[in-house]
C-alpha positions in Angstrom: 0.4 0.1 -0.1 2.9 2.2 -0.4 2.7 5.3 -1.6 -1.8 4.6 -2.0 -3.7 8.3 -0.9 -6.6 7.5 1.1 -9.8 9.6 1.5 -11.3 8.7 5.0 -15.3 9.0 5.2 -17.1 9.0 8.4 -15.0 9.9 11.3 -16.0 8.0 14.3 -14.4 5.4 16.1 -13.8 2.9 13.0 -11.8 5.3 11.3 -9.4 6.2 14.3 -8.7 2.6 13.3 -8.5 2.4 9.2 -6.8 5.6 9.5 -3.9 4.8 11.8 -3.8 1.4 10.0 -3.8 3.1 6.9 -0.3 5.1 8.3 0.8 1.8 9.4 0.8 0.1 6.1 2.5 2.8 4.0 -0.6 4.6 2.6 -1.4 7.9 3.6 -4.7 10.2 4.2 -5.3 12.7 2.0 -8.5 13.9 3.0 -11.2 13.3 6.3 -14.5 13.6 6.0 -17.6 14.1 8.9 -21.2 15.4 9.3 -20.3 16.0 13.0 -20.1 19.3 13.4 -18.0 18.4 16.9 -15.6 16.6 14.5 -15.7 19.3 11.4 -12.4 21.5 11.8 -10.3 18.5 14.2 -7.0 17.5 13.1 -7.1 13.7 12.0 -4.2 12.8 14.5 -6.5 13.8 17.2 -9.4 11.3 16.2 -5.9 8.7 16.1 -4.6 9.5 18.9 -1.6 10.3 17.6 0.4 13.5 16.7 -1.4 15.9 14.6 -1.1 15.4 10.3 -1.8 18.2 9.1 -5.6 16.9 7.6 -8.3 18.7 8.8 -11.8 16.6 8.9 -13.9 18.6 6.6 -17.6 18.6 5.8 -19.6 15.7 4.2 -21.5 18.6 1.8 -18.2 19.6 0.8 -17.4 15.9 -0.1 -16.9 16.6 -4.0 -14.3 19.3 -4.1 -12.3 17.4 -1.7 -11.9 14.5 -3.0 -11.5 16.1 -6.7 -8.4 18.9 -5.2 -7.0 15.4 -3.0 -7.7 12.2 -6.2 -7.4 9.8 -3.8 -6.8 5.5 -5.0 -9.6 4.8 -2.6 -12.7 5.6 -0.2 -12.4 4.3 3.1 -16.4 4.5 3.9 -17.3 4.0 7.6 -20.4 5.1 8.3 -23.9 3.7 7.8 -24.9 -0.3 7.7 -27.3 0.0 5.1 -27.0 0.9 0.9 -29.7 3.4 0.7 -27.7 5.4 3.9 -24.5 5.4 1.4 -25.6 5.9 -1.7 -24.3 9.3 -2.2 -21.1 8.5 -1.1 -21.0 5.2 -3.5 -22.5 6.9 -6.3 -20.3 10.1 -5.8 -17.4 7.2 -6.0 -18.8 5.8 -8.7 -19.2 8.9 -10.8 -15.8 10.9 -10.2 -13.7 7.1 -10.8 -12.8 7.4 -7.4 -12.4 3.5 -5.7 -14.2 2.5 -3.2 -14.6 0.2 0.7 -16.9 0.5 2.8 -17.6 -1.5 6.2 -21.6 -0.6 5.2 -23.1 -4.3 6.3 -25.0 -4.2 3.1 -23.1 -3.3 1.0 -20.6 -7.4 1.8 -23.2 -8.5 -0.8 -25.9 -5.7 -1.8 -26.9 -7.8 -5.0 -29.7 -10.2 -3.4 -31.3 -7.2 -1.5 -30.5 -3.6 -3.4 -30.2 -5.1 -6.5 -31.6 -1.7 -8.4 -28.8 0.6 -6.4 -26.4 -2.2 -7.1 -26.7 -2.2 -10.7 -26.8 1.8 -11.1 -23.5 1.6 -9.1 -22.3 -0.7 -10.7 -22.4 0.4 -14.2 -21.4 4.3 -13.4 -18.3 2.5 -11.3 -17.7 0.2 -15.0 -18.1 3.9 -16.9 -15.6 5.5 -14.4 -13.1 2.6 -14.9 -12.9 1.8 -10.6 -14.3 -0.5 -7.9 -16.7 -0.7 -5.3 -16.7 -2.9 -2.8 -18.0 -4.1 0.8 -16.0 -5.4 3.3 -14.9 -6.0 7.5 -15.3 -8.6 9.8 -18.0 -10.5 7.9 -15.3 -11.0 4.6 -13.2 -13.0 7.3 -15.3 -13.9 10.0 -19.0 -14.8 7.9 -17.2 -15.8 4.7 -14.0 -16.8 3.3 -13.6 -19.1 7.1 -16.6 -20.7 6.1 -15.8 -20.8 2.6 -12.4 -22.6 3.8 -13.9 -24.9 5.9 -16.2 -26.1 3.0 -12.9 -27.2 1.2 -12.4 -29.7 3.9 -15.5 -31.3 3.8 -16.5 -34.1 1.7 -20.2 -33.2 2.0 -22.6 -30.5 3.1 -25.9 -31.1 4.0 -26.2 -27.8 6.4 -24.5 -24.7 7.0 -25.3 -23.1 10.0 -23.7 -20.0 11.9 -24.0 -17.5 14.7 -22.6 -14.3 15.6 -22.7 -11.9 18.5 -21.9 -8.7 19.0 -21.6 -5.6 21.2 -24.2 -3.1 19.6 -22.4 -0.5 21.8 -18.9 -0.8 20.4 -20.4 1.0 16.6 -22.3 3.7 17.4 -25.8 5.0 18.0 -27.2 4.2 14.5 -26.2 0.5 14.6 -27.6 0.4 17.8 -31.0 1.8 17.2 -31.0 -0.3 13.8 -30.7 -3.3 16.7 -33.8 -2.3 18.5 -31.7 -0.9 21.2 -34.1 0.8 23.9 -37.7 0.0 22.1 -40.3 -1.6 23.8 -41.6 -4.6 22.6 -44.5 -3.4 21.2 -42.4 -0.7 19.5 -39.5 -3.5 18.6 -42.7 -5.8 16.8 -44.0 -2.3 15.1 -41.3 -0.9 13.8 -38.9 -3.9 13.4 -40.0 -7.5 13.2 -43.1 -6.6 11.3 -41.8 -6.0 7.9 -40.5 -9.8 7.2 -44.4 -10.7 8.5 -44.8 -11.2 4.7 -44.9 -13.4 1.3 -42.3 -14.2 -0.5 -43.9 -12.5 -3.4 -43.9 -9.1 -1.6 -40.8 -9.5 -0.3 -38.9 -9.9 -3.6 -41.3 -7.4 -5.0 -39.9 -5.2 -2.1 -36.2 -6.0 -2.9 -36.7 -4.9 -5.8 -38.0 -1.9 -5.6 -35.5 -0.8 -2.8 -37.4 -0.8 0.1 -35.9 -4.4 1.5 -34.3 -4.1 5.1 -31.8 -6.8 5.5 -30.5 -8.0 8.4 -26.1 -8.5 8.0 -26.9 -12.4 7.5 -29.5 -12.0 4.5 -26.6 -10.4 2.8 -23.6 -12.9 3.9 -25.9 -15.9 2.8 -25.6 -14.4 -0.1 -21.7 -13.9 -0.5 -21.9 -17.5 0.8 -23.9 -18.8 -1.9 -21.8 -16.8 -4.3 -18.8 -17.6 -3.1 -19.9 -21.7 -3.1 -21.5 -21.2 -6.5 -25.1 -21.8 -5.2 -28.2 -21.7 -6.4 -30.4 -19.7 -4.2 -34.4 -20.8 -4.1 -35.6 -19.1 -1.2 -34.4 -16.7 1.6 -36.5 -15.8 4.5 -35.7 -14.0 7.6 -37.0 -12.8 11.0 -35.9 -10.6 13.9 -36.4 -11.6 17.3 -35.9 -9.0 20.3 -33.4 -10.3 22.9 -34.9 -8.7 26.4 -32.9 -8.4 29.8 -34.1 -9.5 33.0 -32.7 -5.9 34.8 -32.5 -2.4 33.5 -29.1 -1.9 31.8 -27.7 1.1 31.0 -26.4 2.1 27.5 -23.7 4.3 26.6 -24.4 4.8 23.0 -27.9 5.5 23.5 -27.1 7.4 26.6 -30.6 5.9 28.7 -31.5 2.9 30.6 -32.9 0.8 29.3 -35.7 -1.0 31.0 -36.4 -5.1 32.2 -38.1 -6.1 29.6 -37.7 -3.8 26.9 -35.3 -4.6 24.1 -31.3 -4.6 24.1 -31.2 -6.4 20.9 -32.4 -8.8 18.6 -32.0 -12.1 16.6 -31.8 -11.8 13.1 -32.2 -15.7 11.6 -31.9 -15.7 8.0 -32.8 -19.1 5.9 -31.3 -19.6 2.5 -32.6 -22.9 0.7 -30.5 -23.7 -2.7 -31.2 -26.0 -5.3 -27.9 -28.2 -4.7 -29.6 -29.0 -1.3 -27.4 -27.2 0.8 -29.7 -25.2 3.5 -27.4 -22.4 4.9 -30.1 -21.2 8.5 -27.7 -18.1 10.3 -27.9 -15.4 13.1 -26.5 -12.4 14.3 -27.1 -11.4 17.6 -26.3 -7.5 18.5 -27.2 -5.7 21.8 -26.2 -3.9 24.6 -24.1 -6.2 26.7 -24.8 -7.1 30.5 -21.6 -7.7 32.5 -20.0 -10.4 31.8 -21.2 -11.1 28.0 -18.6 -11.8 25.6 -18.6 -11.3 21.3 -18.9 -15.0 20.5 -18.3 -15.7 16.4 -19.2 -20.2 15.5 -19.9 -21.7 12.8 -20.5 -25.4 12.0 -20.7 -27.8 9.1 -22.7 -30.3 9.0 -22.3 -33.2 6.6 -19.6 -35.7 5.8 -17.2 -34.6 8.8 -19.4 -32.3 10.7 -17.2 -29.4 11.5 -17.7 -26.7 14.3 -15.4 -23.8 15.0 -15.4 -20.9 18.0 -13.8 -18.0 17.8 -14.8 -16.7 21.4 -13.9 -12.4 22.5 -13.3 -11.9 18.0 -11.7 -8.1 18.6 -14.5 -7.0 15.6 -14.2 -3.5 15.5 -10.4 -4.1 14.8 -11.1 -6.8 12.6 -13.8 -5.1 10.8 -10.7 -2.0 10.0 -7.5 -4.8 9.9 -10.0 -6.2 6.9 -10.7 -3.0 5.5 -7.3 -2.2 4.7 -6.0 -6.5 3.7 -8.4 -5.7 0.9 -7.4 -2.0 -0.5 -4.7 -4.1 -2.6 -7.3 -6.5 -3.7 -9.9 -3.3 -4.6 -6.6 -1.2 -6.7 -6.6 -4.3 -8.9 -9.9 -6.4 -9.3 -12.3 -5.2 -12.5 -14.5 -2.0 -12.4 -17.4 -1.8 -10.9 -19.5 -3.0 -8.0 -17.7 -6.2 -7.4 -18.1 -8.6 -3.8 -15.2 -9.6 -2.4 -16.4 -13.5 -2.9 -15.2 -12.4 -6.0 -11.6 -11.6 -4.9 -10.4 -14.5 -3.7 -9.6 -15.3 -0.4 -8.0 -12.2 2.0 -4.6 -11.8 2.8 -2.1 -10.3 5.2 -1.1 -7.1 4.4 2.7 -6.5 5.6 4.0 -4.0 7.2 6.9 -3.1 4.1 5.0 -2.5 0.8 
């Protein structure tokens, strides 16, 4: 990554890692953007906890100007979790011919949840000769790990996965997306009810760009794409998680009352033409004392294989995955290219 120029789009918690990792791997931050007035004007060194770098965070409203002036090789986007929320940033990068990689969970494999928007970005990126993709923790923990396990298996009947994470670690937008702090009635109305529809209605919503996928919706699609499996059907269900006592959330700046939602389980079941079922769930919630992250996957077949990763450093793993994928982005074909078509993720040596 030596001499690779990067613009950081979104300067919250995740950026404190991505920007530092860029410098540590020989790259240079040439610009930074955010919408938060309390961050705009800060030197990025303050955000990273290092010496000042002489790069001040600028307003997202000036993104096009900043990108045109700095001419980065790649833009790292660490803002929101849904394609619709980062549409503007991705379209801008595609329009300007700037490679982009994002932590947006839906962007991991958006073809199965936002096909129209993905196609629009893909066409624009092809026209302007750049690559757009999504990566992060899921690239390994919900993707490449499973593919490697599958490569050691003679016969697969089912793939089961579960990944838990503390929504406190990822900011207010993600916490709210998981229903943290909602009453059960609010959760049912605003989150769970969305999936109480027929397959036909879901397909129509997807085509119109109105579907709200859970993280595993896109992860299952990524796995099927990488394993060359044909999806016959896919369903999801969001289930609230409660706690028996009041639980404080620093991110939400509130005490979540006992019995209200502290987060949710989002379960996705995918059936394939090849007879392999993929059943996965992500468990995102405000953690009580003593609860830790865990990622476990099981392949049921011949032989059965189960892998459990306890206490993964999810934030750091997400940010390191973004940086390690940059060389793949720079050499990939133009368009919106999921990492399922870039090969396995590889460790990026400190000296390039």
